[in-house]
KESEKOL-537211 format. One line per field, with one value per residue: x, y, z of N, C-alpha, C in turn; chain; residue in three letters. Coordinates in steps of 0.02 Angstrom, whole numbers. Example, Ala and Ser with C-alpha at 12.3 -4.5 7.8 and 13.67 -1.06 7.14 Angstrom:
npx = 660  642
npy = -284  -112
npz = 390  354
capx = 615  684
capy = -225  -53
capz = 390  357
cpx = 660  645
cpy = -165  2
cpz = 390  394
unit = A  A
code = ALA  SER
REM end
This chain:
npx = 5244  5268  5199  5066  4934  4923  5059  5130  5094  5103  5259  5289  5252  5323  5457  5443  5412  5543  5654  5594  5508  5573  5624  5639  5570  5614  5578  5674  5743  5672  5563  5503  5484  5337  5323  5384  5391  5390  5522  5646  5594  5654  5719  5769  5809  5804  5876  5888  5991  6107  6089  6088  6134  6117  6109  6013  5901  5873  5858  5737  5649  5636  5582  5446  5400  5392  5312  5203  5185  5199  5314  5424  5562  5671  5766  5850  5916  6018  6023  6117  6197  6305  6340  6462  6497  6429  6405  6296  6192  6184  6119  5996  5943  5935  5848  5756  5581  5491  5387
npy = 4566  4733  4800  4862  4804  4887  4964  4856  4805  4926  4926  4808  4833  4945  4891  4787  4882  4930  4830  4723  4580  4453  4469  4462  4513  4559  4612  4664  4682  4808  4831  4696  4657  4622  4674  4796  4969  5109  5144  5115  5073  4924  4859  4711  4663  4541  4472  4345  4350  4465  4652  4782  4948  4983  5071  5176  5120  5076  5210  5247  5141  5202  5320  5300  5229  5335  5434  5372  5320  5436  5531  5431  5330  5246  5099  5016  4859  4809  4637  4518  4423  4467  4548  4593  4479  4515  4527  4592  4581  4437  4425  4498  4409  4288  4334  4403  4428  4377  4473
npz = 5549  5508  5396  5306  5194  5104  5094  5059  4939  4857  4868  4809  4669  4643  4657  4553  4433  4427  4425  4358  4331  4388  4492  4691  4844  5006  5184  5315  5455  5589  5563  5550  5652  5765  5886  5913  5872  5738  5648  5493  5343  5265  5142  5046  4889  4768  4637  4521  4417  4342  4380  4299  4305  4432  4554  4494  4459  4610  4654  4575  4608  4766  4736  4676  4789  4886  4824  4810  4936  5032  5142  5202  5287  5191  5159  5029  4978  4859  4786  4676  4562  4541  4643  4775  4913  5082  5250  5284  5183  5188  5330  5300  5195  5296  5396  5338  5268  5148  5036
capx = 5283  5237  5171  5010  4911  4956  5128  5149  5067  5147  5327  5302  5237  5392  5488  5428  5421  5612  5688  5579  5472  5613  5643  5598  5565  5603  5573  5706  5760  5649  5474  5476  5447  5279  5326  5419  5350  5435  5589  5637  5567  5709  5708  5811  5780  5848  5871  5956  6031  6132  6052  6137  6106  6076  6085  5972  5828  5846  5809  5671  5601  5625  5542  5389  5350  5386  5260  5140  5145  5216  5377  5475  5626  5680  5831  5840  5983  6004  6080  6124  6246  6367  6354  6506  6479  6438  6379  6220  6157  6158  6086  5946  5920  5897  5795  5705  5505  5455  5323
capy = 4622  4792  4844  4876  4785  4936  4980  4789  4820  4973  4897  4748  4865  4991  4826  4752  4911  4956  4776  4686  4519  4410  4496  4445  4573  4544  4647  4651  4748  4817  4808  4616  4625  4660  4718  4858  5031  5159  5107  5129  5007  4900  4809  4678  4645  4496  4445  4284  4373  4537  4696  4845  5024  4969  5125  5203  5079  5100  5279  5250  5112  5229  5382  5282  5216  5395  5464  5324  5323  5497  5531  5382  5313  5181  5064  4965  4835  4748  4582  4505  4367  4528  4578  4563  4448  4554  4512  4621  4526  4380  4447  4529  4339  4240  4357  4441  4411  4390  4512
capz = 5487  5514  5343  5290  5124  5035  5089  5040  4871  4831  4869  4754  4603  4623  4620  4476  4391  4432  4419  4318  4354  4403  4564  4761  4892  5063  5229  5352  5506  5639  5537  5564  5747  5783  5964  5907  5836  5715  5614  5434  5298  5250  5098  5031  4819  4740  4568  4503  4356  4343  4351  4269  4331  4487  4591  4463  4492  4664  4666  4542  4673  4816  4724  4684  4856  4924  4808  4831  5017  5073  5170  5234  5294  5148  5138  4991  4963  4795  4780  4613  4557  4540  4707  4825  4995  5135  5300  5271  5138  5226  5376  5271  5163  5357  5436  5308  5258  5090  5027
cpx = 5229  5233  5102  4996  4953  5005  5150  5143  5105  5230  5334  5306  5299  5437  5506  5425  5495  5660  5664  5539  5513  5641  5616  5620  5551  5608  5625  5706  5694  5572  5454  5471  5388  5261  5345  5375  5413  5474  5568  5607  5645  5700  5765  5784  5833  5841  5923  5976  6055  6103  6105  6091  6061  6057  6010  5915  5823  5818  5749  5614  5579  5581  5482  5351  5337  5325  5190  5123  5175  5288  5380  5537  5638  5742  5819  5924  5966  6064  6071  6179  6311  6393  6401  6469  6480  6394  6283  6169  6140  6123  6012  5904  5891  5842  5735  5629  5505  5400  5286
cpy = 4668  4851  4833  4838  4836  4952  4914  4779  4873  4959  4850  4798  4907  4954  4804  4800  4945  4881  4720  4617  4470  4429  4454  4508  4540  4591  4620  4710  4738  4816  4745  4600  4667  4691  4781  4917  5077  5103  5142  5065  4976  4848  4772  4651  4608  4478  4395  4302  4448  4588  4765  4915  5011  5015  5168  5184  5080  5152  5288  5216  5162  5289  5348  5251  5282  5428  5417  5334  5373  5490  5464  5358  5264  5175  5043  4939  4790  4699  4542  4455  4426  4557  4554  4534  4519  4535  4547  4602  4453  4376  4449  4440  4288  4270  4393  4406  4416  4418  4479
cpz = 5510  5459  5336  5224  5082  5032  5043  4955  4826  4813  4807  4685  4595  4612  4560  4416  4386  4415  4381  4364  4381  4463  4632  4800  4973  5128  5271  5396  5553  5625  5520  5616  5760  5853  5966  5875  5789  5674  5538  5391  5261  5210  5058  4957  4795  4669  4565  4424  4369  4341  4356  4294  4397  4547  4552  4474  4558  4679  4633  4609  4720  4806  4696  4736  4890  4889  4822  4897  5076  5097  5210  5233  5244  5147  5109  4971  4890  4793  4719  4619  4552  4596  4755  4878  5047  5197  5308  5242  5157  5275  5351  5246  5227  5380  5410  5298  5200  5066  4966
unit = A  A  A  A  A  A  A  A  A  A  A  A  A  A  A  A  A  A  A  A  A  A  A  A  A  A  A  A  A  A  A  A  A  A  A  A  A  A  A  A  A  A  A  A  A  A  A  A  A  A  A  A  A  A  A  A  A  A  A  A  A  A  A  A  A  A  A  A  A  A  A  A  A  A  A  A  A  A  A  A  A  A  A  A  A  A  A  A  A  A  A  A  A  A  A  A  A  A  A
code = UNK  UNK  UNK  UNK  UNK  UNK  UNK  UNK  UNK  UNK  UNK  UNK  UNK  UNK  UNK  UNK  UNK  UNK  UNK  UNK  UNK  UNK  UNK  UNK  UNK  UNK  UNK  UNK  UNK  UNK  UNK  UNK  UNK  UNK  UNK  UNK  UNK  UNK  UNK  UNK  UNK  UNK  UNK  UNK  UNK  UNK  UNK  UNK  UNK  UNK  UNK  UNK  UNK  UNK  UNK  UNK  UNK  UNK  UNK  UNK  UNK  UNK  UNK  UNK  UNK  UNK  UNK  UNK  UNK  UNK  UNK  UNK  UNK  UNK  UNK  UNK  UNK  UNK  UNK  UNK  UNK  UNK  UNK  UNK  UNK  UNK  UNK  UNK  UNK  UNK  UNK  UNK  UNK  UNK  UNK  UNK  UNK  UNK  UNK
REM end
């Protein structure tokens, strides 16, 4: 996994502050491959309960991360019981590394 301990800590704080304690966060995409360089930070936030105002909370989470870590390319997917099924969520869950 190509995230520093500080990056992981900031991401988890941002997710908790935005989505609450019940969520989990997975890193997926190119940052899971230690042999690669660069790449954006792809995150999957999972919640066992429905999340209201997903877009607002995603924006809050991204803003917190950017404020703490500086300019980064970040993609955040949010998966809860109301999320329609899509291959990207399946792929992120199967290949993602829990933070």
